[in-house]
N, C-alpha and C positions, 0 to 999 in steps of 0.2 A: 541276697535273699536267703542264703543258706551257708552253713559251715560244715566241715567234715571233722569227725573225731575218729581216731583209730586206736584200738586197744591191742596190746602186744601178745598177751598170753592168757587165754587163747586169742588168736587173731579175731578181730571184729571191726566192722566199719559202720559208722552211724552218719546219717544225713539229718541235719537239724535245721528247722526253719528259724531264721534269726528273729522275726517279729514277735514270736510267742514262745520260742525255745522248745517247740514241739519236735520230738524225735519222729521222723517220718520213715526212716529206713534203717533198721538195726539188725545186723547179722549175728549178733552175739547169742541169739536164742538157740542156735544150733551150730555144729562144727562145719568148717569148710573142708570138703573132701575133694581131692584133685588127683585122680588116677588117669591112666591113658584112656580107658573106656568107661569111666564113671566119675562125673563131676557133679557136686551138689553144693547148693548154698541156700540157707533159710533166711527169711527176712521177717522180723516182727513189724507189723504195720499198725498205725494208730487207730484204725476203725475197721468195722466189718463192711464198710461201703466200698466194695471192690467190684469192678466191672471189666469185662474183656477176656482176653486169652481165647485162642481157638485154633482150629475150627471144630466146634462141637454143636450139638443141640443142647443149649442150656434152657431148662424149663422155666427159669426165671432170669431176669436181667441181672439182679444183684446176686453175687455168688453166695452159695451156702458154705459156711466154714466148718460144717460138722464132718470133718475128716473125709473130704472129697479129694479124689485124685483124677486129673484129666490128662490123658496122653496126647502128645502132639507129634504127628508124623503123617504126612499127607497120604490119604487113602480113599479109594473108590469104595464107599460103603453107604448103606442106606441111612439117612438121618432119622432114626427111629427113636431117639431119646434115651438110648441105653448107655450113654457116656462114652461112646466109641470116638476114636479119632476119625476126623472127616477130611474133606478135600484140601484144606489150607493149613498153613503153619503160621500162626500169629501169636507172638510171645509177649505182646504189650498188654498191661493192665493199667487201669486208672483207679485211684483211691480218693474218694471225697472224705476229707478229714473231719469236718464238722459243719455246723450251720453257717459259718462265716463264708462258705464257698471255697475256702482254701483246699486245693487239691494237688495231687502229684501223680506222675505216671512213671512206670518202670518198663524198660524194653531190654530184652536179652537178645543180642545179635548172635544167634546160634541156629544152625539149620539141621543139626542132628536130632534123632529121635529123643524125646524127653517126656518126663512127667511134670505136671504142675499140680502141686498138692496144697490143700488148704486145711488149717487146723484152728480150733477155737481161740487160740491165744489172744488176739488173732495174729496169725502168721501164715506165710506162703513159702513154699520150697520149690526151687527149680532143680531138677535132677536129669542130667543129660548124659549121653554116652559117647560124646566126642567133641571135637572143636575146643573152644576156649570159653571162659566166662567173661563176656564183654557187655557190661551193663551200662545203660544210659538212664539217668533219673531227671525228670522234668518237674519243675515247681511252677505252679500258677496260682492266681487268685480265684479262678473259677474252673470248673471242669472243661468248659469250651476252650479256655486258654491253654490248658495242658494238651488237649488234642491238637491244637494248632502248633504248639511247640514240637510235638512228636512228628507231625506231618512235614514240618519244615526240615526235619532231619532226614526222613526216609524219602521225601519227594511229595509235592502237592498233587492232588488227584487230577485226572484228566478232565477236560471240559467237553462234555458230550455235545454232539450236534443237536440242533433243535428238534429234528424229527426223531431222535433217539428217545425223547420224552413222551412220544405218543404211545398208543396202545399197540401191543404186539400179539400175534397169534401164531402158535407153533404146535406141531405134534411129531412124534417119532412114528414112522411107518405109515405115511400116506401110501396108499396102494399104487397110485399112478397120478399123472398130472390132472386127470379129470377129477380125482378126489380132492386135490388142492383147489382146483377151480370152483368146485361146488362150495367149499368153505368160504372162499373169497366172495362168491356171488351172493350167498345167503346172508352174510354179514353186511355186505354193502346194501342189499335190499332191505335189511332190518334197520339200517341207519346207524350202525355201530361206529362211533368214532374209532379210527383204526388206521395205523400208519405202516405197519411192518408185517409181512407174511414170510414165514420161514418154510424151508423143507429141511428135515433132518437127513441122516446119511442114506435114507432110502432113495434119494434122487441120483445117487452115484452109480456108476457102472462097477459092479462087483465090489461096492463099498470102497472104491479107490478114490482118494482125495484128488481134487482138481479135474474130475471127470463128471459126466452125467449120462444117465441111462437113456440112450437114444431110441429105445423102444417104448418103455413105460412112461418116459418123460419126454417123448417126442414133442417138439413145439415149445420147449422150455424158454428159449430166448424170446419168442413172441409173447409168451405169457408174462415174462418179466417186463417187456415193453408196455404191455397192457397195465400192469401195476403202476409203472411210471406215468403213464398217461392219466391215471386216476389219482396221481399225487401220492402213491404208495411206494414203498421200498421192498426189496427182496433180500432175504438173508439166507444164503446156503450154508448150513453148518459144515465146518471143517473140523474133523476129529482126527486124533492121532491113530488112524487106522492102518491096516496092513497095506503098505504102499506097493507091495508086489502082488499078492493075492492071485496066484495061478500064473499070470504072465507079466513080465516086466513091462513098464511103460515109461514115458518121458520123465515124470517126476522121480521115479525110482532110479532110473539110469543116471540122472543128474546127481542124486544123493550118493550113488555109488562112486561117481567120479569125484565128488567133493569130499568123500569120506566123512559124512556127517552123522553116521549111525552111532548109537550106543553099542559098545562092543563087550564081548565076554571078558573074563578076568585077564586073558592074555593081551587085551588091548587091540586085537586084530580081527577076530571073528565077529561079524555084526550080529546084533540081536534085533530081529524085526518081528513085529506082531503085537505091539502095544495097542491099547484102546484109548482111554481118556488120559488127561495130562497130569495125573497125580504122582507118578506115572502108574497107570493101571495096566495089568496084564492078566489075561484069563488063564494063562499057564502059570502055575505056582513056581516062580523063580525062572526056570528054563525047562525046555523039553528033556534035558539030561539031568535035571536036578541042580542043587547048589552044593558047592564044596563044603566040607566040614572044616571051616576055619573060624577065626574069632570075629570076622565081619558078618558072616551069615548066622553065626551062633555066638553073639557077644556074651561076656561074663554076666551082664545084667541086661534084661530086656524090659523096657517100659511097659506099662499096662495097655499096649496097643491091641487092636482087634486081632483075635486069633492067637496072640502071643508069639507069633513067628515073624521075624523081620521081613522075609521075602514073600509073605502071604499076599496074593493078588498083585504082586509087583515083580521086579527083577531081582536076581541075586544081588546081594549087597557088595560083592566084589566085581560087579560089572563096572565098565569104565566109560564115563562121559568125558567130554572135553574139559569140564571144570574139575574132574577128580573122580574118586571112587563113589559109586552109587550110595554106599554107606553114609557118606558125608553130604552128598548133593541131591539125594532123592527128593527132598522137599522143595528143592529149587527148580525142578523141571518145569513146572507151570510158569514160574517167573521168567525163566529163560525163553520159553516158548512165546510168552506175551511180548517180550522185547523183540524177538525175531518177527512176529506177526505184525507188530506195530510198525516196524521198519518197512515191511513189505507194503502195508497199506499206504504209508506215506509216499512210497515210491510210485504207487499207482494213482493215488488221489491228489498228490502234491499238497496244495494249501488247504484243500477241503478236508474237514474232519469226517471220519467214517464211523465205524461201529466195531467194537471188539469186546468180547465177553469170554471170560475164562473161568472154568470151574475150580481149578487149583490155583492157589495164591500163596504168596510169601510177602513179608513186610516190604512195602514199596512198589508192588506190582500195580497198585491203584493209580500209579502215574500213567499206565498204559491201557488198563482194561477195567471194565466193570465186572460184576460177579453176580451169580445167582446162588441160592442156598441149596441147590442140588436136587436129587431125585426124591422129593417128598411124597407123602401119601395123601390121598383124599380122605382125611380124617379131621375131626374137630380139634384134636391135639395139635396137628400140624399147622392149622391156621393160627392157633394160639402161639406156637413156638416161632412162627415166622417173625413176630414183632421183636422179641429179644435178639434174634439173629440179625435182623436189619439194623437195629440200634448198635449192636457190637461192631458190625462192619463199618458203620459210620466212624467209630473210634479208630478203626484200623486204617482208615483212609480210602474207603470205597463208598462214596456217597451214591454212586450209580449201582444200586443194590436192590434185589427183589427176590421173591419166592415164586415158584410155579403156581399161578392162580388156578384154583380148583383141584390142585394136587396132580402130580405126575403119574403116580401109580394108583391103581385100583379105580373102580367106577365111583362116580360121585353122585350124591343126591342133589336134587334141584335146590333144596334149601341151603345146603353147604356151599354149592357153587355160586348161588345168588349172593350169600353173605360174603363169600370170598371175593367175588367180583366187585362188591361195594368197597371192601377194604383194599383190594388190589388196585383200584383206581387211584389210590394214594400211596402205593409203593413208589419209590423214586424210579425204579425200573419196573414197568408194568407189563407183564407177559402172561398170557394164558397158554398152558402147555399140557401135554398129554403123552403117555407112553403107548407102545404098541399093545394091541389086543383089548383095549378098553373102548367103551362107547365114546363118541365125540364129546368134547367139553367146551367147544367154542360157543360164545353166547347165543348165536342165532339158531344153533341146533335145538335149543329148548323151546322154539316156537317164535314165529315172526312178531306177534304182539303179546308175548307171554309176560308175566310179572317179572321174570328174570331179565328178559331183554329190555323192558322199559326201565327197570331199576338200573341196569348196567349203562344204558344210554344216558340216563339222568346224571349219574356220577362221573362217567367219562366226559360228559359235556362240561361238568364243573371242572374237571381236571384240565381240559383244553382251554377253558376260560381263564384258569389260573396259571397257564403255562408261562406268561411273563414273570410272575412271582417265583415259580419253580426254577425257571432259567436263571433268574437273579440269584437264587440260593446256590445253584450250581456254580455260578461265577464266583461267588464268595468262597465256596469250597475250593475251587481251583486257584483262586488268588491268595486266600488267607488260611485255608484249612478249616473253615467252619463246617459244622455238620448240616446236613439237609434234613433227613429224617432224624429228629432230635429228641433225646429223652426229656421228659418233663422236668426232671431234676436239674438239667443243665440251665434252665431258665428260672427255676424256683427252688434253688438249693437251700435256702434258709428254712424251708418248710419240710420237716422230716417225713411228712406223709408222702412226699413225691419221690423219696429215695428208692422205693420198691415198685413204682408204677411201671408196668410193662404190658398192660392191656390197652393203653392209650399212648399216643405219641404226637409229636408236633412236626409240622413242616416249618423249619426255621424257628423263629421266635414267636410266630403269630397265628398259626392255624392249628387248632386242636382237633385231633381225629379220634373218635370213640366208636369202634366197630362193635358189632354183635358177634361173639365168639363161641356161643353155645347153642345147641339145637332147641327149637321150640320156645325161644325166648323173645319177648318183645319189650322187656324192661332190662336196663343195664344200670348197675350201681357204678357211677362214674365219679371221678374226683375232679372238681372244678378248682384249678389253682387260683392263687391270690392275685386276680386281675379282673377287670371288667371284660366279659365275653359276650359276643353277639352271635346268635344262630345265623349260619351262613345264608340260608334260604329265605328267612323272613326278616332278618335284622333285629329280631327281638332280643332284648338283653336277658342273659341267663339269670334265673332267679337265685342261684347259689354262688357263693364265693368262699374259697379256702375251706371247702368241706365236701364230703361225699354227697352226691345228689342223684336221685333216681331219674334216669332219662327214659322216656317212652320212645322206643325205636321199633315201630311195626315192621312188617316183613319187607317193605320197600325203602327203609330208611336207615341211615347211618348218622351218628352224631358228628357234626361239623360246626366248629365255632371259631369266630374271628376275634382276636385279642384287641381290645381297645388301645388306641394310641399308636397303631401301626398302619402303614400304607401298603396296600395290595394292588400292584399293577395288574390289570386284567385286559382281555381283548374279547372281541366277538368270537365265539367258538366256531369251528368247522369240523368236518368229518375226517380231515387229514391236516397235517401242519403245512402242506404245500402252499396254501393261500394265507397262512399265518406267518408273519415275518417278525423277527425279533433280533436285535443286535446288542452286543456288549458295548455299552457307552461309557464315556468319561466326560469330565468337564471340558467344554469346548468341542465336543464331538459333533460333526455335521453328518446327519444320516442321509445316505444317497437316495433312499426311498421316501424321504420326507415323512417319516413316521411321526405322528403326533398323538397326544392324548386329548380327546375331545370331550369326554364326560367324566365327572367325578361323583361318586356316591359316598356320602358321609353318614356313618352309623352313630347312634347314641346321642343325637343332638336333642336336648330336652326342650329347646325353644326354636322357633323358626328363625333362620338366619336372615339378616338384612344388611344392606350396605356392603355387598360383596365386592372385594377389590382384588385385582390380579396384577402381580408384577413379574416380569421376566427379565433376568439379568439386571435386577434392580431398576427397571424401567416400567412405569405404570402402563398398563394395557387398557384399551377401551373396547372391550368386547360387548356385543349385544347379547349378554348372558340371559339364559332362562334358569330361574331358580324355583324349584318345586319342593314343597315340604309335606311329608306325610306325618301328621302329628301322632297317629296311632302307633306307627312303627318307629317314630323319632328318627326318621331318615330324610336327608336332604339330597336332592339331585341337582347338580350344577352342569348345565349343558351349553353347547355352542362355544366351547373353549378351543384354543389352538396352541397347545403347549408343545413345543418342539423338543425332541430328545436331545440331550446334551446341554440344554440351557438350565439355569436355575430359576425355579418358579416358586412364588409364594402366593397363596390364596388366603385372604383374611375376611372376616365377617364379624358383625355384631349380633348379639342375641338379646332381645328384649321381650319381656312377657306381654303378650297381646291382651287387651281387655277381655276378649272372648274366652281366654284361658284362665280367667280368675274365678275362683269358687268361693262363694260367700261364707265367711267364717263367723259372721254375726247376723244370723237371719232375723233376729228380733230388731225392733225399732231402737232408735236413739243410740246408734253405735258411736263410739268415740275412740280416739287414739289410745287412751288409757285402757279402756275395756278390751280393745283389740289386742294390744300387746300383752295384756294379762292372759289372754288365750293363746299366747305364743304365735300369733298370726301377724300379718304384715299390713300396715296402715299406709295407704297411698290414695289420697283424694284424686278423683278423676273429673274432668270437665264434661264427660259424656254421661248423659242421664241414665240412671238405673245400674251403672257399673258399680259393683261393690267396692266401697272404700277399704273394707277389711276383708282380706282374703288369705287362704291357707298357704303356708309354704309348700314347696313341691314335694317334700318327703313326709308330709303329715299322713298318718294312717296306721296300718298294721304291717307287720312283716310276716314272711312265710317260713314255715319249718316243716320238714318231714313230708314231702310230697310223695304219695304212693299211687302208682298207676295200676289200673286193671284194664282188661279188654273192654269193659263197659263203662269206664269212667275214671275218676281219681278222687283222692282225699288229701287233705293237708291240714296242718295246724296253723293258726294265725295268732300272733302275739302283738299286743299293743306296744306302740313306741312313745306314747305319752300317757300320763297317769289319769287325767280327767279333763272335763270341759266345764265351762261355766255357762249356765242357763238361768235366766230370771234372777240373777244375782246369787245363785247357789252353785257350789262346786259339785259336779256330777261325776262320780267315778266311772271309768270305762271298764268293761269286762276284760279280764286279763287274757284269757285264752279262748279262742273260738275254733270251731270245727267247720271246715269246708267240705262239702260233698258235691261232686259233679257226676251226673248219670246221663249216659247217652241212651235215652229211652228207645228211640228209633232213628232211622236215617235222616229224618227231618226235624227232630225235636230233641233237645237236651234240657236238663234241669240242673241248676246249681242252688245249693241251700247252705246258708251260713247260720250257725246256731251256737248257743252257749255250751261249752264243752262239759261243764260240770253241773248245770242246773237245768231242769226241765222248764221250758217256757211255753206260753200259750201258742198253739198252732191252729189255724183255721180249720174247723171240723166240716169241711165241705168235700165230698168225694169227687175224685177226678178219674177220668178214664185212662189209666196208665197201664201198660203191659205189666204182668206180674214180675217178669224179669226183662231187662233190656233186650231188644231184638235187633239193634243196629249192628252193622258189620263194617269193618274198616274200609273195605273196598267201596261200599255203597254210601257211606256216611257223607253227607253234604257239607260237613263242617269239621273244623279242627279247633281244639281248645288248648290254650297255653296259660300257664300261671306266671305272673310277673311279681317282682319283689322290689322293695325299697322305693315306693310303698307297694303293698299288695294290690294286685289287680287281676281280673280275669279277662282274657281276650278270646273272642270267638271269631273265627275267620272262615269265610266261604271258600271251600276248596277250589271250586272251578275258576274263580276270578282272583282269589287272594284278598278280596275286600274284607276289611275288619268290620264286623257287624256290631260287636259289643266290646268296649275297651274301658274297663273301670279302674285302670291304673292312673287314677286322678287323686289329688289331695282331698281330704275331708271325709274319707270313709270312717264312720263312727258307729260304735255299738255299745251303748250303755243300757241300763235297765229300762229306761223310758225315753230314750232318744236314739233312733237308728237312722243312718243316712248313708246312701251310696249314690255315686254319680257315674255316668258313662258317657263316653264320646261316641257319636253316631256318624255313619258314613255319608249322610246327606241331611238336608233340611226338610225333606219330605216326610213329615211325621204326622200321624193321624191317631185319634183315639183318646183315651183317658176320660174318666167322668165318674159320676155324672156332674157335669157343669155345663153352663151355656156358652158354647164357643160360637163366635160370630162368623167363623169360617171353618170349613172342614179341615183344611191343612193348618197345622199349628203355626202360630207366629213364634219364632224362636228368640225374639228380642227381649230377653230378661223377663219372662213371664212366669209366674208361680200360680199353680192351680191347687186349691185345697180339696181334699176328698174326705168326706165324713157324712154319712147319710143324715139327711135333714129335711124336715117339712118346711120347704121354702119355695115360694113361687119363683119361676124363672125370671131373669132380668134383674 
C-alpha cells in the first residue's frame, strides 16, 4: 500500500501511497533535531483535515493550522479552552487525505513533555524534551480503518458491563449519607432511568482511600444494599489522596512495607500527598522545593501551563519504579489504571466491573474509560464536549463522556435541560457536580418539571437503544470501531462533513443533533447523503446532503435513524437490572432464551404483503401480525420468535393497493397513450371506479429552505415536472410556490400555498383570526412536519400521535387554472362538504367525487 523514500542531505523520509503516488508523510519541510533534551521532527501532510492529539479543549474538531501550538504533558487543569495541556497524553492524529476516503494516522510513542505545532503549509511538528522519536504510520482506505489499525497496535478498548451504559449521578461533597439518600429517593420518585449512584471523596474517613466515615456516612453498607435491591450500583470514588493524613492505617502500612511510593531524587525518601492521577500535587514540586538541575529546569520547556515543569505536580527528579518523573510523569495514570484493573479482576473474577480514569496515555483504553474533566456549567463547555468525545474515540476510549450540566459553577435550568438531552447520548452518561454549588441531579428541578420530563424521555430512548449501543461497544472492543462517530467517518466523500462537530453519530446509523445555544428552538443542521427518519415519528427527513433547519423546541433534540440499518431495541426500564443483553456469535445459544419478538420497519412506501420468515435457512410458520401505518410509512411485524445466535431473514412483497391510486386523468376517455403522455402509470383494474391512470409516487413538488418560527413555518416549493395536459392542451405548472403555516391558536392552524412571484385572487371574506398567533408550544394540540420527495404537510395530534392530515401523496398540482391537493385521513368517518345532496350524513369513501360551484339547481 505504501513505499518509503529517504533523502540523504539533508535527511528526510517520505511515506508515499502506491495507488496514487500521493506523499502522505514528508519530513523534508524542516530539519531533524536530536539533542539529549530537545528532539524535533516536522512533517508535511497532504491536507488540512487533521484530527486528534490531546488532551486539550479543541474548540473545533478539525485542527486549525494557523500557527497553533498544543502542549502535551498530563496536568490537573481546568478545561477552559485556553489551549492548556490537560489530563491525558495522546500523540495520535488522523489525516483525511481527500474525498476518496483515503486516510492515514501518525502516532509518536513518547511520554516526555512536548509541543505539537501546526502551520499552514500544511505541516505539523513534534517537539519533545526527552526519550526517542518512535513513529508509527497507519494507512487506510477510510478514517475508521485507520482508527482500527491504531487500536490494534496500542490495544483494543475494554468491553463495558451492560449497567455501565445506564445513567449515572454523582457530586463532590455530599454532606452526609442522608444527603445522598435524598438524591436517590427524589430521582427514583421522578422516574428517572438511573443505574449508578456515586459518592466522591467526602464519604471517606479523613479522605483516606479504602475507608468510610462511620459518623456522617453511618449505614453506608445498608444503603448500598438498598441500591442493589433496586437494581442500582454504587460507585465509591477512589482518588490518589493522602494515604496517611494524620494517622497511619492499613493501606498506608502495606504501602510502606511494599515500598510502592514515589520517592525523592535520592530514590529513598517517599513523597506522599498527591491528589489526582495526572499526577497532581497541591504542593508545587515538594515542600522543600525542587533542585536546580536540568530535569526540573530543562534547556527548553514546552508551552505547558505555567511554564514550569513541576507546577502542580512533583519535582521532575523524583523517582518512580519506571524511572525519573521527568520521563514517566505522563504515564502515572496509565500505570494506575493497570494496577486498578488487576485489583478489580481479582475481586470480581469473571464479572466486568467499572473503571474510570481522568489521566490517560495511549493504550490505557484497554483498561479504563475516561471523562473530560472538571468542566464548567457554560454553553461553551457543552459545545466543546462533542469534539472532545469524538477525539477520544480516535484515541481508543469509546467509553467517554463529559460531566452533564457542568462540574463547576451553578447551572441554569435551560442549560442543564439541553445538556441532559445531549448527555443521554454520551457513550458514558453521567450527571456530576462540584462542592459549593446547587444540586444538578434531574429531580432537583421539580418532580414534573419540563427538565425532568425531557430527561426521562431521552433517557428512556437511551435505555430502549441499549442493545444497539452495546453492539457498538462490542464492535469497538473486537475491531476498534468508534462508538460516538464523527459524521465524516461515514460520509467522507462529502466535504461539508469534514468540519461537523455540533452533530455526531452513534455508530453508522443514529444521527444526534443537540441544541447548544441559549434561547434557541431552531438549529441549522447538516443532513448527510442518506435517507433519514425521525426517531420518534418515523417521518422521513425532508432534506438530504444539505443544511436543513430543524425545529427543536425546549423539550426536543434532533434524533434520526439512517435508512438501510437495523437497530436492535428492547422494552426500556428504569435500571438495566431487568434488561438483559449478551454478546452473541453464530451458533450462540442464549441461556436466558432471549428472542426478538417485534420488528418495526421505517420508510416502506407501500404496505408489505406475503411476509416470510426463515431461521437458519428453514422456513418458519408463525402466526404473524402485520400492521401498516400509511401516513408514517411504518410497518410493524409482531408475534415473531427469533432466537439470538441464529440467522434470520424476513422478506415481503410490496404492491400498490387500489385505494392508494390517485387519478391522473380526471377527465373522461382516458387511454394508455394519454396517460403515458402525462408521465403517469396505466394499469386497468377489474374493480369498478378504480382509476386506470394514476400518478407515480414521486409526482408533485419538492421542498426547499424550510424556516421555522415560534408561531409557524415557511418553505419554498419547486415543481418536479414542467406541465400537465388538460382538455388536449399543455398547461404549464407554476415554477416556485410559497408555503406558509401559522399556528393561530392551540386548536387551529392555517397553511397557505401561493404563487411566489404573482398576486392571485384570494377570497375577500373576513375571518375571525387573532391579529398575531396566540398558541404556545406547551399547550398546542398539534405538531406540523414538512415532508419531501414529494412535498407534503403532515399534521399530527400530540396527545395520541394520530396523523390528521397527510398530503405527501402524488398529484399535488398548481397551475394557473388547475390546482389539486390530496390528503390521507385517519378514518372513514368524514362529514360535510357542500352544497350537494348527500343521501347519508357520513360520506361514502368509495371513489366518489362531489363538485362545488354555486348553482340554481333543484336538489336531486
